[in-house]
N, C-alpha and C positions, 0 to 999 in steps of 0.2 A: 467534476473529475479530480481524482488525486493520483499523483505520480510519486513513487517512493523508492528509496534504496535503503538497505539496512547494511550496517558494517559491524565487525570486520568481514571483509570478503574472504571466502575460502574456495580455492579452485578445485579441490579434490573431493569436497563433501558438500552437502546441502545443510548448512548450519541450522541449528535449533531456532535462532532468532528469525531466519528466513521463513522457516516452516510456520512459525507462530504468525508472522505477517500474512502469509498466503492463507492460513486458516481463518484469520480475522475477516479478510475481504471475501472469502468464499461463503463464510457463514452469514455475512452482512447481506448476501445476495447481489453483490455488485458484478458487473460485467468486467472481467479481468483480462488484460493483455500483458503477458510477460515479454520483456524485450531485453536486448543485451545489456543495457545500462540501467534498468529498473523495471519496476512494475506499475502499470497503470490500471485503474479501476474506476469505472463510471456508474452512476446511479443518481437517484433523487438527492437533493442538497442535504437534507436531514439524515438520509441513510448514509451518505458519504462522511459527513462530519462526526457522526456517532462512531463510525468505523475507524476514522482517523484517531479519535481519542482513545479507543480500545487498542488499536494498532500500537500507539506510542507506549502505552502501558505494558502490553504483553511482549512486545519485542524487547523492551529494555529488561524485563524480568527474565527473558530467555537468553540474555547475554549480549544483546546489541550494545556497542559503545558509541554508535553514531547512527542517527536516522535523518536522512534528507527527505523533506516532503514539500511537494508543490501542489497547491490546490487551485483549480482553474474553473470558472463559471463558464459553461458551454451554452451556446444557443440551442435552439430547438432542433436544428439540423446536425447537432454534434460539432459545430465549428465554433469559434471564438465570436462573442456577442459583437 
């Protein structure tokens, strides 16, 4: 599982860097959950790691000035190991 936020935050619009991040996780086929403080995405380990690499590159290219990322290994039932 990966959880991430991109900055700068924009309250009135959906910034290009946020759209780029969402596109990456969608195209990677991850299960996505958007929350008030960030976005979570789950999938197989290699699938998530490949998406994180692409997410970092593409969101920075789209204008992100900061990306916070947390990667967690989940057990088979979706909980922590």
